[in-house]
NUTORLUM-193779 format. One record per residue (C-alpha): x negated, y, z; residue in three letters. Coordinates in steps of 0.25 Angstrom, whole numbers, plus 2048, in hexadecimal, padded with zeros to 3 digits. Example, Ala and Ser with C-alpha at 12.3 -4.5 7.8 and 13.67 -1.06 7.14 Angstrom:
2
7CF7EE81FALA;7C97FC81DSER;
end
This chain:
286
1C6CC3E7AMET;1C9CC7E89VAL;1C1CC1E95ILE;1C9CB8E9ELYS;1BDCB3EA6ARG;1AFCB7EA7VAL;1A6CABEAAPHE;198CB2EA8ASN;192CBDEA0ASN;192CB3E94ASN;19FCACE95VAL;1ADCAFE97ALA;1BBCA9E95MET;1C3CB2E8CVAL;1D1CB3E85THR;1D1CB4E76SER;1D9CBEE6EASP;1E2CB1E6BASP;1E3CAEE7AGLY;1DACA2E7AALA;1D0CA0E86GLU;1C2CA0E82LEU;1B4C9EE88ILE;1ABCA8E82VAL;19CCA9E83ILE;192CB4E80GLY;186CBAE85ARG;189CC5E8FGLY;198CC4E8ALEU;19ECC7E97CYS;194CD0E9DPHE;19CCDBEA5GLY;1AACD5EA0ARG;1B5CD0EA7HIS;1C2CC8EA7ALA;1CCCD1E9DGLY;1C0CD7E96ASP;1BFCD5E87VAL;1B3CCDE81VAL;1ACCD2E75ASP;1AECC5E6BSER;1A1CCAE65SER;19ACC6E71SER;1A0CB8E72VAL;196CADE6DGLU;19ECA1E71LYS;1ADC9EE73THR;1B2C91E79TYR;1C2C8FE7AALA;1C7C8AE88LEU;1D1C80E88CYS;1DFC84E8EGLU;1DEC7CE9BSER;1D0C82E9ETHR;1D4C90E9BALA;1E0C8FEA4ASN;1D9C88EAFASP;1D4C91EB9ALA;1CCC85EC0ARG;1C6C81EB3ALA;1C2C8FEAFLEU;1BBC91EBDASP;1B4C84EBAARG;1B0C89EACLEU;1ACC96EB1SER;1A2C90EBBSER;19CC87EB0LEU;19AC92EA7ILE;193C9BEB1GLU;189C8FEB3THR;186C8DEA4ILE;17CC95E9DPRO;181C9BE90VAL;175C93E89ILE;17BC86E8CASN;189C8BE88LEU;183C8DE7BALA;17CC80E7BILE;189C79E7ESER;190C81E73GLU;186C7CE69ASP;187C6DE6EILE;197C6EE6DVAL;195C74E5FGLU;18CC69E5BMET;196C5EE60LEU;1A1C65E58ARG;19AC63E4BGLU;196C54E4FGLU;1A2C4FE55LEU;1AFC4DE4EASP;1B8C50E5AVAL;1BCC5EE60ASN;1B2C62E6BVAL;1B8C6AE75ASP;1B3C77E7AASP;1B4C72E88ALA;1A7C6AE87ILE;19FC77E85LEU;19FC7CE93ILE;19EC6DE99ALA;193C6BE90LEU;18BC78E93ALA;18DC74EA2ASP;187C67EA1HIS;17BC6CE99ILE;179C77EA3THR;179C6DEAELEU;170C64EA6ALA;166C6EEA2LEU;164C72EB0ASP;161C63EB4ARG;157C63EA8GLU;150C6FEACARG;14FC6BEBALYS;14BC5CEB6GLY;156C56EBDVAL;159C48EB8PRO;166C44EB2CYS;16CC37EB3ASP;175C32EA8ASN;17AC24EACPRO;183C22EA0LEU;178C27E96LEU;177C1AE8FLEU;186C18E8DGLU;188C26E88ILE;17DC24E7EGLN;184C17E7AGLN;193C1BE7APHE;192C2AE76TYR;186C28E6AARG;18BC34E62LYS;18EC3DE6DGLU;180C39E73TYR;17AC3DE67GLY;181C4BE67LEU;17CC4DE75ALA;16EC4BE6FGLY;172C56E66ARG;177C5EE72ALA;169C5DE7ALEU;162C62E6DGLN;16BC6EE6DILE;167C70E7CILE;158C6EE79LYS;15AC78E6DASP;15FC83E77TYR;157C81E83LEU;14BC77E80GLY;150C6CE8AILE;151C5EE86GLN;15CC58E8FMET;15BC4AE93SER;163C3DE8DASP;16BC3DE9AGLU;170C4BE97GLU;173C47E89ARG;17CC3CE8EGLY;184C46E97PHE;185C4FE8BILE;18AC44E83THR;196C41E8DLEU;199C51E8BHIS;19AC4FE7CILE;1A2C42E7EVAL;1ACC4AE87ASN;1ADC55E7EALA;1B3C4BE73THR;1BAC41E7CMET;1BFC4BE87PRO;1BFC44E95GLN;1BAC48EA3ARG;1ABC47EA4ALA;1ADC3DEB0ASP;1B5C35EA8ARG;1ACC35E9CLEU;1A0C30EA5ILE;1A9C24EAAVAL;1AEC21E9CSER;1A0C1FE97VAL;19FC15EA4GLN;1ABC0EEA0LEU;1A8C0CE91VAL;19AC07E96ARG;1A2BFDE9FASP;1ACBF8E94VAL;1A0BF5E8ALEU;199BEEE94THR;1A5BE5E97ILE;1A8BE2E88VAL;199BDFE87SER;19ABD6E92ASP;1A6BCFE8FARG;1A1BCCE80TYR;193BC8E85THR;18EBD1E7ATHR;185BDEE79THR;18DBE9E72LEU;189BEFE65ASP;188BFDE69ASP;184C02E5BTHR;190BFBE54SER;19CC03E4FLEU;1A6BFAE57PRO;19EBFDE63TYR;19FC0CE60GLU;1AEC0AE5EARG;1B0C03E6CPHE;1A8C0DE73VAL;1B1C18E6DARG;1BDC11E71HIS;1B8C0FE7FLEU;1B5C1DE81GLN;1C3C21E7DPHE;1C8C16E86PHE;1C0C1BE92ALA;1C6C28E90GLN;1D4C23E90ARG;1D1C1AE9BALA;1CAC24EA4LEU;1D5C2FEA2ASP;1E3C2DEA6PRO;1E7C38E9DLYS;1E1C32E91ALA;1EBC26E92GLY;1E7C17E8FGLN;1EEC10E82ALA;1FAC09E86GLN;1FEC00E7AASP;1FFBF2E81ASP;203BECE74VAL;1F5BECE6DLEU;1F0BE7E7BPHE;1F7BDBE7ALEU;1F3BD8E6BILE;1E4BDAE70GLU;1E6BD1E7CARG;1EBBC5E74ASN;1E2BC7E67ASN;1D5BCAE6DTYR;1D4BC4E7CPRO;1C5BC6E7DLYS;1C5BD4E7AALA;1D1BD6E83PHE;1CABCFE8ESER;1BFBD8E8DCYS;1C8BE4E8DSER;1CFBDEE9AGLU;1C1BDEEA0ALA;1BFBECE9DILE;1CCBF0EA2ALA;1C9BE9EAFASP;1BBBF0EB0HIS;1C2BFDEAELEU;1CCBFBEB8LEU;1C2BF7EC2ALA;1B7C01EBFSER;1BFC0EEBBTYR;1CCC0BEC0GLY;1D2C0CEB1VAL;1DEC03EAESER;1DDBFFE9FVAL;1EABFEE97THR;1EDBF2E90ASP;1ECBFAE83ALA;1DFBFFE86GLU;1D9BF1E88LYS;1DFBEDE7BSER;1D7BF8E74TYR;1CBBF4E7CLEU;1CCBE5E77ALA;1CEBEBE68TYR;1C1BF3E69HIS;1BABE7E6FILE;1BFBDEE64VAL;1BABE9E5AASN;1ACBE9E61LEU;1A9BDBE64LEU;1B3BD3E5CGLY;1BCBC7E61GLU;1C2BBAE5APRO;1D0BBEE52GLY;1DDBBEE59PRO;1E1BB0E5FARG;1EBBA8E57ALA;
end
Protein backbone atom coordinates (compact mmCIF):
# COMPACT_ATOMS: atom_id res chain seq x y z
CA UNK A 1 0.00 0.00 0.00
CA UNK A 2 1.28 3.44 -0.98
CA UNK A 3 0.41 6.54 1.05
CA UNK A 4 -1.62 9.07 -0.91
CA UNK A 5 -2.36 11.42 1.98
CA UNK A 6 -1.32 11.54 5.66
CA UNK A 7 -4.08 12.66 8.03
CA UNK A 8 -2.12 12.25 11.28
CA UNK A 9 0.41 9.87 12.84
CA UNK A 10 -2.22 7.14 13.02
CA UNK A 11 -4.37 7.59 9.91
CA UNK A 12 -3.67 7.81 6.18
CA UNK A 13 -5.33 7.50 2.83
CA UNK A 14 -3.57 4.87 0.73
CA UNK A 15 -3.78 3.21 -2.64
CA UNK A 16 -3.90 -0.56 -2.34
CA UNK A 17 -2.09 -2.96 -4.63
CA UNK A 18 -5.29 -3.40 -6.67
CA UNK A 19 -5.78 0.38 -7.04
CA UNK A 20 -8.53 0.87 -4.43
CA UNK A 21 -8.56 4.03 -2.29
CA UNK A 22 -8.56 3.14 1.43
CA UNK A 23 -8.39 4.79 4.82
CA UNK A 24 -6.01 2.86 7.07
CA UNK A 25 -5.55 3.24 10.82
CA UNK A 26 -2.76 1.97 13.05
CA UNK A 27 -0.95 3.37 16.06
CA UNK A 28 2.10 5.28 14.81
CA UNK A 29 1.42 4.02 11.30
CA UNK A 30 2.40 7.28 9.60
CA UNK A 31 5.10 8.55 11.96
CA UNK A 32 7.89 10.00 9.81
CA UNK A 33 6.13 8.94 6.60
CA UNK A 34 4.87 11.05 3.71
CA UNK A 35 2.85 10.74 0.52
CA UNK A 36 4.48 8.22 -1.79
CA UNK A 37 5.92 6.10 1.02
CA UNK A 38 4.97 2.46 1.37
CA UNK A 39 2.94 1.37 4.39
CA UNK A 40 3.74 -1.88 6.15
CA UNK A 41 0.43 -3.75 6.00
CA UNK A 42 1.28 -5.54 9.26
CA UNK A 43 1.03 -2.15 11.04
CA UNK A 44 -2.52 -1.56 9.77
CA UNK A 45 -5.17 -2.22 12.43
CA UNK A 46 -8.29 -1.02 10.59
CA UNK A 47 -9.11 -0.50 6.92
CA UNK A 48 -12.04 1.39 5.40
CA UNK A 49 -12.96 1.68 1.73
CA UNK A 50 -13.59 5.15 0.32
CA UNK A 51 -16.44 5.63 -2.09
CA UNK A 52 -15.26 6.79 -5.52
CA UNK A 53 -16.96 10.19 -5.25
CA UNK A 54 -15.08 11.01 -2.02
CA UNK A 55 -11.74 9.65 -3.20
CA UNK A 56 -11.85 11.89 -6.29
CA UNK A 57 -13.26 15.02 -4.64
CA UNK A 58 -10.55 17.32 -3.22
CA UNK A 59 -13.05 19.28 -1.10
CA UNK A 60 -14.53 16.08 0.33
CA UNK A 61 -11.03 14.84 1.16
CA UNK A 62 -10.17 18.14 2.86
CA UNK A 63 -13.31 17.87 4.98
CA UNK A 64 -12.50 14.25 5.79
CA UNK A 65 -8.97 15.28 6.75
CA UNK A 66 -10.17 18.02 9.10
CA UNK A 67 -12.60 15.59 10.71
CA UNK A 68 -10.07 12.82 11.23
CA UNK A 69 -7.51 15.21 12.69
CA UNK A 70 -9.95 16.09 15.49
CA UNK A 71 -11.17 12.55 16.24
CA UNK A 72 -9.23 10.56 18.88
CA UNK A 73 -8.24 7.10 17.65
CA UNK A 74 -10.18 5.49 20.50
CA UNK A 75 -13.39 7.11 19.21
CA UNK A 76 -12.74 5.62 15.77
CA UNK A 77 -12.35 2.23 17.45
CA UNK A 78 -15.64 2.77 19.32
CA UNK A 79 -17.38 3.73 16.09
CA UNK A 80 -15.94 0.64 14.37
CA UNK A 81 -17.34 -1.63 17.08
CA UNK A 82 -20.74 0.03 16.78
CA UNK A 83 -20.77 -0.35 12.99
CA UNK A 84 -19.83 -4.03 13.29
CA UNK A 85 -22.68 -4.51 15.79
CA UNK A 86 -25.09 -2.86 13.35
CA UNK A 87 -23.96 -5.08 10.50
CA UNK A 88 -24.64 -8.13 12.62
CA UNK A 89 -28.08 -6.96 13.76
CA UNK A 90 -29.52 -5.24 10.68
CA UNK A 91 -30.51 -7.12 7.56
CA UNK A 92 -29.24 -4.29 5.33
CA UNK A 93 -25.92 -3.05 4.07
CA UNK A 94 -24.33 -0.52 6.44
CA UNK A 95 -22.04 1.78 4.49
CA UNK A 96 -18.54 2.59 5.76
CA UNK A 97 -19.46 6.25 5.41
CA UNK A 98 -21.25 6.10 8.77
CA UNK A 99 -17.99 5.37 10.57
CA UNK A 100 -16.38 8.82 10.38
CA UNK A 101 -19.70 10.67 10.84
CA UNK A 102 -20.54 8.56 13.89
CA UNK A 103 -17.03 8.93 15.35
CA UNK A 104 -17.23 12.69 14.86
CA UNK A 105 -20.61 12.85 16.61
CA UNK A 106 -19.36 10.67 19.48
CA UNK A 107 -16.34 12.96 19.89
CA UNK A 108 -18.53 16.06 20.18
CA UNK A 109 -21.07 14.30 22.39
CA UNK A 110 -18.39 13.04 24.80
CA UNK A 111 -16.96 16.54 25.00
CA UNK A 112 -20.42 17.83 25.99
CA UNK A 113 -20.84 15.05 28.56
CA UNK A 114 -17.45 15.75 30.16
CA UNK A 115 -18.18 19.47 30.36
CA UNK A 116 -21.68 18.89 31.71
CA UNK A 117 -23.26 20.80 28.83
CA UNK A 118 -26.96 19.83 28.57
CA UNK A 119 -28.12 18.40 25.26
CA UNK A 120 -31.68 19.02 24.12
CA UNK A 121 -33.29 16.69 21.59
CA UNK A 122 -36.77 18.04 20.83
CA UNK A 123 -37.58 15.05 18.61
CA UNK A 124 -36.62 12.38 21.17
CA UNK A 125 -40.17 11.07 21.69
CA UNK A 126 -40.77 10.80 17.96
CA UNK A 127 -37.42 9.08 17.43
CA UNK A 128 -38.25 6.56 20.17
CA UNK A 129 -41.65 5.92 18.63
CA UNK A 130 -40.81 5.84 14.91
CA UNK A 131 -37.45 4.07 15.07
CA UNK A 132 -37.84 1.55 17.87
CA UNK A 133 -35.41 -1.03 16.55
CA UNK A 134 -32.77 1.57 15.75
CA UNK A 135 -33.29 3.21 19.16
CA UNK A 136 -32.70 -0.16 20.80
CA UNK A 137 -29.48 -0.56 18.83
CA UNK A 138 -28.44 2.96 19.85
CA UNK A 139 -28.78 1.77 23.46
CA UNK A 140 -26.28 -0.96 22.69
CA UNK A 141 -24.04 1.65 21.09
CA UNK A 142 -24.12 3.66 24.32
CA UNK A 143 -23.10 0.53 26.22
CA UNK A 144 -20.12 0.09 23.88
CA UNK A 145 -19.09 3.68 24.64
CA UNK A 146 -19.49 3.06 28.37
CA UNK A 147 -17.44 -0.15 28.16
CA UNK A 148 -14.58 1.77 26.54
CA UNK A 149 -14.66 5.01 28.53
CA UNK A 150 -16.88 4.50 31.59
CA UNK A 151 -19.14 7.36 30.48
CA UNK A 152 -22.93 6.91 30.41
CA UNK A 153 -24.36 9.15 27.73
CA UNK A 154 -27.84 10.65 27.96
CA UNK A 155 -31.08 9.52 26.32
CA UNK A 156 -30.95 12.68 24.22
CA UNK A 157 -27.60 11.58 22.77
CA UNK A 158 -29.04 8.11 22.28
CA UNK A 159 -31.70 9.72 20.10
CA UNK A 160 -29.09 11.46 17.95
CA UNK A 161 -27.13 8.23 17.53
CA UNK A 162 -30.40 6.59 16.48
CA UNK A 163 -30.62 9.07 13.61
CA UNK A 164 -27.09 8.15 12.54
CA UNK A 165 -28.17 4.50 12.46
CA UNK A 166 -31.30 5.35 10.46
CA UNK A 167 -29.24 7.41 8.04
CA UNK A 168 -26.87 4.48 7.53
CA UNK A 169 -29.76 2.25 6.44
CA UNK A 170 -31.94 4.87 4.68
CA UNK A 171 -29.28 7.18 3.22
CA UNK A 172 -30.31 10.83 3.09
CA UNK A 173 -28.92 14.16 4.15
CA UNK A 174 -28.90 14.66 7.92
CA UNK A 175 -31.00 17.83 7.72
CA UNK A 176 -33.62 16.04 5.61
CA UNK A 177 -33.71 13.15 8.06
CA UNK A 178 -34.61 15.50 10.91
CA UNK A 179 -37.31 17.14 8.78
CA UNK A 180 -38.62 13.71 7.81
CA UNK A 181 -39.15 12.86 11.49
CA UNK A 182 -41.18 16.06 11.84
CA UNK A 183 -43.10 15.27 8.67
CA UNK A 184 -44.02 11.75 9.85
CA UNK A 185 -45.15 13.18 13.19
CA UNK A 186 -47.37 15.72 11.39
CA UNK A 187 -48.96 13.07 9.17
CA UNK A 188 -49.79 10.84 12.13
CA UNK A 189 -51.38 13.80 13.91
CA UNK A 190 -53.53 14.61 10.87
CA UNK A 191 -54.71 11.01 10.54
CA UNK A 192 -55.51 10.78 14.25
CA UNK A 193 -57.42 14.08 14.22
CA UNK A 194 -59.46 13.38 11.09
CA UNK A 195 -60.46 9.92 12.32
CA UNK A 196 -60.91 11.21 15.90
CA UNK A 197 -59.00 8.26 17.28
CA UNK A 198 -55.83 7.46 19.14
CA UNK A 199 -53.58 5.38 16.94
CA UNK A 200 -52.38 2.09 18.42
CA UNK A 201 -48.62 2.50 18.18
CA UNK A 202 -48.10 -1.11 19.30
CA UNK A 203 -49.93 -2.64 16.34
CA UNK A 204 -48.38 -4.16 13.22
CA UNK A 205 -50.51 -1.99 10.86
CA UNK A 206 -49.22 1.10 12.68
CA UNK A 207 -45.63 -0.09 12.32
CA UNK A 208 -46.18 -0.70 8.60
CA UNK A 209 -47.81 2.71 8.18
CA UNK A 210 -44.92 4.49 9.89
CA UNK A 211 -42.44 2.60 7.72
CA UNK A 212 -44.34 3.68 4.60
CA UNK A 213 -44.29 7.28 5.85
CA UNK A 214 -40.55 7.15 6.42
CA UNK A 215 -39.90 6.14 2.82
CA UNK A 216 -42.57 8.57 1.60
CA UNK A 217 -40.84 11.40 3.49
CA UNK A 218 -37.54 10.43 1.92
CA UNK A 219 -39.07 10.58 -1.56
CA UNK A 220 -40.96 13.79 -0.87
CA UNK A 221 -37.98 15.69 0.54
CA UNK A 222 -35.41 14.54 -2.00
CA UNK A 223 -36.18 15.60 -5.59
CA UNK A 224 -33.67 13.03 -6.87
CA UNK A 225 -35.56 10.18 -5.21
CA UNK A 226 -38.72 10.91 -7.17
CA UNK A 227 -42.31 10.39 -6.06
CA UNK A 228 -44.59 7.73 -7.52
CA UNK A 229 -46.43 8.84 -10.68
CA UNK A 230 -49.04 6.08 -11.36
CA UNK A 231 -52.22 8.18 -11.52
CA UNK A 232 -54.49 5.23 -12.38
CA UNK A 233 -54.16 3.79 -8.89
CA UNK A 234 -54.92 7.25 -7.56
CA UNK A 235 -58.29 7.29 -9.33
CA UNK A 236 -59.21 3.84 -8.04
CA UNK A 237 -58.49 4.81 -4.42
CA UNK A 238 -60.31 8.13 -4.79
CA UNK A 239 -63.52 6.47 -5.95
CA UNK A 240 -63.48 3.55 -3.54
CA UNK A 241 -62.22 5.07 -0.29
CA UNK A 242 -63.43 8.68 -0.03
CA UNK A 243 -62.67 9.10 3.68
CA UNK A 244 -59.09 7.87 3.40
CA UNK A 245 -58.59 9.87 0.23
CA UNK A 246 -59.92 13.02 1.91
CA UNK A 247 -57.38 12.44 4.67
CA UNK A 248 -54.58 12.02 2.14
CA UNK A 249 -55.66 15.31 0.51
CA UNK A 250 -55.43 17.02 3.90
CA UNK A 251 -51.94 15.58 4.35
CA UNK A 252 -50.91 16.84 0.91
CA UNK A 253 -52.27 20.34 1.68
CA UNK A 254 -50.29 20.43 4.93
CA UNK A 255 -47.07 19.27 3.30
CA UNK A 256 -47.40 21.94 0.61
CA UNK A 257 -48.08 24.69 3.16
CA UNK A 258 -45.50 23.61 5.75
CA UNK A 259 -42.71 22.01 3.73
CA UNK A 260 -43.19 23.31 0.19
CA UNK A 261 -43.69 19.71 -0.98
CA UNK A 262 -46.18 19.02 -3.77
CA UNK A 263 -47.50 15.47 -3.37
CA UNK A 264 -48.29 13.54 -6.55
CA UNK A 265 -51.68 11.94 -7.09
CA UNK A 266 -50.09 8.49 -6.96
CA UNK A 267 -48.48 9.21 -3.59
CA UNK A 268 -51.88 10.37 -2.30
CA UNK A 269 -53.35 7.05 -3.37
CA UNK A 270 -50.64 5.10 -1.57
CA UNK A 271 -51.25 7.17 1.56
CA UNK A 272 -54.98 6.43 1.31
CA UNK A 273 -54.25 2.72 0.85
CA UNK A 274 -52.12 2.60 3.98
CA UNK A 275 -54.64 4.64 5.95
CA UNK A 276 -57.31 2.07 5.05
CA UNK A 277 -55.00 -0.73 6.18
CA UNK A 278 -54.38 1.13 9.42
CA UNK A 279 -57.90 2.21 10.34
CA UNK A 280 -60.27 0.48 7.93
CA UNK A 281 -63.12 1.94 5.93
CA UNK A 282 -66.40 0.62 4.55
CA UNK A 283 -65.92 -1.30 1.30
CA UNK A 284 -66.12 0.28 -2.15
CA UNK A 285 -69.35 2.03 -2.89
CA UNK A 286 -71.73 0.29 -5.26
